[in-house]
C-alpha positions as CSV (number, residue, x, y, z in Angstrom):
1,X,13.4,-22.1,20.0
2,X,12.7,-21.9,16.5
3,X,11.1,-25.5,15.9
4,X,8.8,-25.3,19.1
5,X,7.3,-21.9,18.0
6,X,7.0,-23.4,14.3
7,X,5.5,-26.7,15.6
8,X,3.1,-25.0,18.2
9,X,2.0,-22.6,15.2
10,X,1.4,-24.9,12.5
11,X,-0.5,-27.5,14.7
12,X,-2.4,-24.4,16.2
13,X,-1.9,-25.5,19.8
14,X,0.0,-22.4,21.3
15,X,-0.8,-22.6,25.0
16,X,1.0,-21.1,28.3
17,X,1.3,-24.5,29.7
18,X,4.2,-25.4,27.1
19,X,7.8,-24.8,27.4
20,X,8.8,-21.2,27.1
21,X,10.5,-20.1,23.8
22,X,11.8,-17.0,25.2
23,X,15.5,-18.6,26.2
24,X,16.6,-15.7,27.6
25,X,16.2,-13.0,25.0
26,X,14.5,-9.4,25.7
27,X,12.1,-7.9,23.6
28,X,11.0,-4.1,24.1
29,X,7.3,-3.6,23.0
30,X,6.5,0.0,22.6
31,X,2.6,0.9,22.4
32,X,0.6,3.7,23.5
33,X,-3.0,1.6,24.0
34,X,-2.7,0.3,27.5
35,X,-4.3,-3.2,26.4
36,X,-2.2,-4.1,23.6
37,X,1.1,-3.2,25.6
38,X,-0.3,-5.2,28.6
39,X,-1.4,-7.8,26.4
40,X,1.8,-8.4,24.6
41,X,3.9,-7.8,27.5
42,X,2.2,-10.5,29.7
43,X,1.9,-13.0,26.6
44,X,5.6,-12.6,25.9
45,X,6.9,-12.9,29.7
46,X,4.8,-16.1,29.6
47,X,7.0,-17.4,26.6
48,X,9.7,-16.7,28.6
49,X,11.2,-13.5,27.2
50,X,12.4,-10.7,29.4
51,X,10.4,-7.7,28.0
52,X,10.8,-3.6,28.3
53,X,7.8,-1.8,27.9
54,X,7.0,1.6,27.2
55,X,4.3,3.9,26.4
56,X,6.0,6.2,24.0
57,X,8.9,6.7,22.0
58,X,11.0,9.1,24.0
59,X,10.7,6.8,27.2
60,X,11.7,4.0,24.9
61,X,15.1,5.5,23.9
62,X,15.7,6.4,27.3
63,X,15.6,3.1,28.3
64,X,17.6,1.7,25.5
65,X,20.2,3.8,26.8
66,X,20.5,1.3,29.6
67,X,19.8,-1.9,27.7
68,X,19.7,-3.2,24.1
69,X,17.0,-5.6,23.6
70,X,16.9,-8.5,20.8
71,X,14.0,-7.2,19.1
72,X,11.6,-4.1,19.3
73,X,8.1,-4.4,18.6
74,X,7.4,-0.6,18.0
75,X,3.8,0.9,17.1
76,X,3.6,3.4,14.5
77,X,1.2,5.8,16.1
78,X,2.7,7.2,19.1
79,X,2.3,10.3,20.7
80,X,5.2,13.3,20.3
81,X,7.2,10.8,18.2
82,X,5.9,8.2,15.7
83,X,7.4,4.6,15.5
84,X,8.8,5.5,12.1
85,X,10.9,8.5,13.4
86,X,12.1,6.5,16.3
87,X,12.8,3.5,13.9
88,X,15.0,6.2,11.9
89,X,16.8,7.3,15.0
90,X,17.8,3.7,16.1
91,X,19.1,3.1,12.6
92,X,21.3,6.1,12.7
93,X,23.0,4.7,15.6
94,X,25.3,2.2,15.2
95,X,24.6,0.6,18.7
96,X,21.1,0.0,17.4
97,X,21.7,-0.6,13.6
98,X,21.0,-4.6,13.6
99,X,18.2,-5.0,16.5
100,X,15.5,-6.3,14.5
101,X,12.2,-4.1,14.5
102,X,8.7,-5.4,13.7
103,X,6.2,-2.4,13.2
104,X,2.6,-3.1,14.9
105,X,-0.2,-1.0,13.6
106,X,-4.0,-0.6,13.0
107,X,-3.4,1.2,9.8
108,X,-1.4,-0.9,7.5
109,X,-1.9,1.2,4.3
110,X,0.5,1.0,1.2
111,X,2.4,4.5,2.6
112,X,2.9,2.6,6.0
113,X,4.2,-0.5,4.2
114,X,6.9,1.4,2.1
115,X,7.8,3.6,4.9
116,X,8.2,0.3,6.7
117,X,11.2,-0.5,4.5
118,X,12.5,3.0,3.7
119,X,13.2,3.3,7.5
120,X,14.9,0.0,8.0
121,X,12.3,-2.3,9.8
122,X,11.7,-5.8,9.0
123,X,8.2,-5.9,8.8
124,X,4.8,-4.7,9.6
125,X,2.3,-6.5,11.8
126,X,-1.5,-5.5,11.5
127,X,-3.9,-5.1,14.8
128,X,-5.9,-6.9,15.9
129,X,-2.8,-9.3,16.4
130,X,-2.7,-12.6,16.0
131,X,-0.5,-13.8,18.7
132,X,0.3,-17.2,17.4
133,X,1.6,-15.4,14.1
134,X,3.6,-12.7,16.1
135,X,5.3,-15.3,18.2
136,X,6.4,-17.1,14.7
137,X,7.8,-13.7,13.1
138,X,9.5,-12.8,16.7
139,X,11.1,-16.3,16.7
140,X,12.2,-15.8,13.0
141,X,13.3,-12.3,13.4
142,X,15.5,-13.2,16.5
143,X,17.0,-16.0,14.3
144,X,17.7,-13.7,11.4
145,X,14.9,-15.2,9.3
146,X,11.9,-13.4,7.8
147,X,9.0,-15.6,6.5
148,X,5.7,-14.3,5.8
149,X,2.6,-15.6,7.3
150,X,-0.9,-14.5,6.1
151,X,-1.3,-11.6,8.0
152,X,2.2,-10.0,7.9
153,X,3.2,-7.7,5.2
154,X,6.6,-6.6,4.1
155,X,7.3,-4.0,2.1
156,X,9.0,-4.8,-1.0
């Protein structure tokens, strides 16, 4: 899975007709922006991932009672409960403590970068999302590696 995604990313030839990289992994996508949610879910399913989707943190937490994903893509700015609060809630529960979480946001400021680390997320990806970079980060997170392409920022 990792070699396929890396080769496709570095060659700049990611197409939906290539072999799927998902290999039965499950990703939860939480975003209140309908267009972002639809794009990510459609694209990740095309890569062979099973995708759980939610427009808010409360619904996502309810879904997590029934199934633990291999990775969570989590928007920061959500209605009612923000992504930071959801992440802290998950990290406080041993059941979800080791699930990689990558934040996605349109507002990647220094405060958000610091909070990303403080709440236990692995990284923060800025919108608009460059799908090829996101896919590499997903594969890295699923294999326990965390690299730093041009648009992914980690809190230090």
